[in-house]
C-alpha beads as a LAMMPS data file, in Angstrom:
LAMMPS data file: protein, C-alpha beads

149 atoms
148 bonds

1 atom types
1 bond types

-500.0 500.0 xlo xhi
-500.0 500.0 ylo yhi
-500.0 500.0 zlo zhi

Masses

1 110.0

Atoms # bond

1 1 1 58.501 -198.005 192.766
2 1 1 58.628 -197.858 189.121
3 1 1 61.728 -197.077 186.998
4 1 1 60.155 -193.792 186.143
5 1 1 59.679 -192.759 189.876
6 1 1 63.347 -193.688 190.694
7 1 1 64.440 -191.526 187.574
8 1 1 62.218 -188.696 188.802
9 1 1 63.921 -188.733 192.241
10 1 1 67.406 -189.208 190.890
11 1 1 66.475 -186.272 188.429
12 1 1 65.831 -184.086 191.610
13 1 1 69.170 -185.079 193.173
14 1 1 70.771 -184.230 189.778
15 1 1 69.358 -180.826 189.800
16 1 1 70.456 -180.178 193.413
17 1 1 74.037 -181.248 192.375
18 1 1 74.004 -179.258 189.178
19 1 1 73.988 -182.109 186.890
20 1 1 70.885 -181.459 185.331
21 1 1 72.175 -178.918 182.707
22 1 1 74.382 -181.402 181.098
23 1 1 72.734 -182.743 177.935
24 1 1 73.479 -186.389 178.707
25 1 1 72.057 -186.332 182.240
26 1 1 68.448 -187.758 181.310
27 1 1 70.089 -190.689 179.241
28 1 1 72.889 -191.310 182.132
29 1 1 70.275 -191.315 184.742
30 1 1 67.991 -193.919 182.695
31 1 1 71.021 -195.923 182.134
32 1 1 72.098 -196.126 186.017
33 1 1 68.385 -196.965 187.019
34 1 1 68.265 -199.794 184.543
35 1 1 71.619 -200.934 185.881
36 1 1 70.240 -200.818 189.509
37 1 1 67.169 -202.303 188.813
38 1 1 68.499 -205.061 186.914
39 1 1 71.586 -205.704 188.991
40 1 1 72.095 -209.535 189.600
41 1 1 72.170 -209.477 193.518
42 1 1 69.680 -207.420 195.585
43 1 1 71.311 -205.862 198.417
44 1 1 69.222 -205.400 201.474
45 1 1 69.788 -202.456 203.899
46 1 1 71.418 -203.614 207.242
47 1 1 69.829 -200.310 208.972
48 1 1 66.653 -201.613 210.441
49 1 1 63.596 -199.754 210.134
50 1 1 61.789 -201.764 212.730
51 1 1 63.258 -200.253 215.943
52 1 1 61.270 -196.914 215.091
53 1 1 58.277 -198.867 215.833
54 1 1 59.240 -200.834 218.848
55 1 1 59.279 -199.592 222.474
56 1 1 62.946 -199.382 222.819
57 1 1 64.246 -197.113 225.513
58 1 1 66.550 -194.243 224.850
59 1 1 69.447 -195.991 225.886
60 1 1 68.602 -199.011 223.510
61 1 1 67.991 -196.684 220.847
62 1 1 71.577 -195.246 221.335
63 1 1 73.176 -198.556 221.191
64 1 1 71.251 -199.242 217.858
65 1 1 72.514 -196.025 216.444
66 1 1 76.006 -197.179 217.053
67 1 1 75.223 -200.480 215.456
68 1 1 73.767 -198.467 212.373
69 1 1 77.071 -196.481 212.273
70 1 1 79.165 -199.813 212.023
71 1 1 76.911 -201.104 209.212
72 1 1 77.392 -198.065 207.225
73 1 1 81.104 -198.162 207.490
74 1 1 80.901 -201.933 206.517
75 1 1 78.671 -200.898 203.620
76 1 1 81.325 -198.465 202.476
77 1 1 84.004 -201.194 202.444
78 1 1 81.863 -203.562 200.706
79 1 1 81.389 -201.171 197.577
80 1 1 85.175 -200.716 197.605
81 1 1 85.379 -204.468 197.401
82 1 1 82.418 -205.291 195.255
83 1 1 83.118 -206.805 191.633
84 1 1 80.962 -204.023 190.275
85 1 1 83.481 -201.464 191.471
86 1 1 86.680 -203.524 191.215
87 1 1 85.952 -204.596 187.631
88 1 1 84.197 -201.499 186.248
89 1 1 85.393 -199.823 183.361
90 1 1 86.623 -196.973 185.496
91 1 1 88.992 -198.957 187.552
92 1 1 92.016 -197.982 185.327
93 1 1 91.329 -194.262 185.922
94 1 1 90.757 -194.602 189.670
95 1 1 93.662 -193.583 192.023
96 1 1 94.550 -197.292 193.114
97 1 1 96.756 -196.282 196.094
98 1 1 94.045 -193.824 197.190
99 1 1 91.212 -196.532 196.965
100 1 1 93.459 -199.094 199.008
101 1 1 94.253 -196.255 201.412
102 1 1 90.503 -195.622 201.909
103 1 1 89.834 -199.436 202.231
104 1 1 92.519 -199.610 204.956
105 1 1 91.052 -196.566 206.810
106 1 1 87.240 -197.744 206.626
107 1 1 88.671 -201.106 208.187
108 1 1 90.551 -199.371 210.827
109 1 1 87.715 -196.793 211.722
110 1 1 85.321 -199.943 211.853
111 1 1 87.692 -201.608 214.321
112 1 1 88.135 -198.638 216.474
113 1 1 84.357 -197.855 216.604
114 1 1 83.542 -201.543 217.767
115 1 1 86.187 -201.275 220.370
116 1 1 84.851 -197.939 221.545
117 1 1 81.274 -199.198 221.358
118 1 1 82.137 -202.070 223.790
119 1 1 82.829 -199.461 226.472
120 1 1 79.795 -197.374 225.981
121 1 1 76.618 -197.753 228.166
122 1 1 73.761 -195.238 227.868
123 1 1 71.953 -196.377 230.791
124 1 1 71.781 -193.490 233.220
125 1 1 72.854 -191.197 230.473
126 1 1 69.868 -191.163 228.246
127 1 1 67.033 -190.674 230.581
128 1 1 63.321 -191.194 230.170
129 1 1 60.551 -190.057 232.295
130 1 1 59.791 -193.361 234.020
131 1 1 63.548 -194.042 234.957
132 1 1 63.861 -190.388 235.977
133 1 1 60.848 -190.466 238.406
134 1 1 61.923 -193.695 239.727
135 1 1 65.247 -192.417 240.495
136 1 1 63.967 -189.082 241.787
137 1 1 61.851 -191.076 244.150
138 1 1 64.809 -193.032 245.583
139 1 1 66.753 -190.051 245.905
140 1 1 64.057 -188.027 247.739
141 1 1 63.418 -191.064 249.974
142 1 1 67.257 -191.332 250.697
143 1 1 67.415 -187.466 251.432
144 1 1 64.347 -187.491 253.764
145 1 1 66.100 -190.452 255.767
146 1 1 69.189 -188.453 256.042
147 1 1 67.518 -185.200 257.138
148 1 1 65.454 -187.190 259.712
149 1 1 68.704 -188.564 261.385

Bonds

1 1 1 2
2 1 2 3
3 1 3 4
4 1 4 5
5 1 5 6
6 1 6 7
7 1 7 8
8 1 8 9
9 1 9 10
10 1 10 11
11 1 11 12
12 1 12 13
13 1 13 14
14 1 14 15
15 1 15 16
16 1 16 17
17 1 17 18
18 1 18 19
19 1 19 20
20 1 20 21
21 1 21 22
22 1 22 23
23 1 23 24
24 1 24 25
25 1 25 26
26 1 26 27
27 1 27 28
28 1 28 29
29 1 29 30
30 1 30 31
31 1 31 32
32 1 32 33
33 1 33 34
34 1 34 35
35 1 35 36
36 1 36 37
37 1 37 38
38 1 38 39
39 1 39 40
40 1 40 41
41 1 41 42
42 1 42 43
43 1 43 44
44 1 44 45
45 1 45 46
46 1 46 47
47 1 47 48
48 1 48 49
49 1 49 50
50 1 50 51
51 1 51 52
52 1 52 53
53 1 53 54
54 1 54 55
55 1 55 56
56 1 56 57
57 1 57 58
58 1 58 59
59 1 59 60
60 1 60 61
61 1 61 62
62 1 62 63
63 1 63 64
64 1 64 65
65 1 65 66
66 1 66 67
67 1 67 68
68 1 68 69
69 1 69 70
70 1 70 71
71 1 71 72
72 1 72 73
73 1 73 74
74 1 74 75
75 1 75 76
76 1 76 77
77 1 77 78
78 1 78 79
79 1 79 80
80 1 80 81
81 1 81 82
82 1 82 83
83 1 83 84
84 1 84 85
85 1 85 86
86 1 86 87
87 1 87 88
88 1 88 89
89 1 89 90
90 1 90 91
91 1 91 92
92 1 92 93
93 1 93 94
94 1 94 95
95 1 95 96
96 1 96 97
97 1 97 98
98 1 98 99
99 1 99 100
100 1 100 101
101 1 101 102
102 1 102 103
103 1 103 104
104 1 104 105
105 1 105 106
106 1 106 107
107 1 107 108
108 1 108 109
109 1 109 110
110 1 110 111
111 1 111 112
112 1 112 113
113 1 113 114
114 1 114 115
115 1 115 116
116 1 116 117
117 1 117 118
118 1 118 119
119 1 119 120
120 1 120 121
121 1 121 122
122 1 122 123
123 1 123 124
124 1 124 125
125 1 125 126
126 1 126 127
127 1 127 128
128 1 128 129
129 1 129 130
130 1 130 131
131 1 131 132
132 1 132 133
133 1 133 134
134 1 134 135
135 1 135 136
136 1 136 137
137 1 137 138
138 1 138 139
139 1 139 140
140 1 140 141
141 1 141 142
142 1 142 143
143 1 143 144
144 1 144 145
145 1 145 146
146 1 146 147
147 1 147 148
148 1 148 149
């Protein structure tokens, strides 16, 4: 994707958010895009696009979505601890106590979600046609046996 494509897409978001009316919006967008495109480290998304193309069951997809949630929270925490954030020119204007509070809250949220996920199992909750038919046959056979007694 070229710089112009990125700027075009960001301009759409700026329009939606009401920032396009500002005289400095196009220059600001161009500066932000150049910063993102020339950043020293390339950050790869942790949310996988591959599962959409693999034959996972609904239960497995449920677990993957919970994993994505954990990665999103970790990503937010990483932003708060990234040098580009902590050493930016805006740091002195940021509410340091609130930033620290948010960092702690995200850490706690991640921990509580991880613990909750350990107790979740979507087998038997997210049913698919194959598993439903198999269970239905078993229940039907069991009901027939009981009615024949």
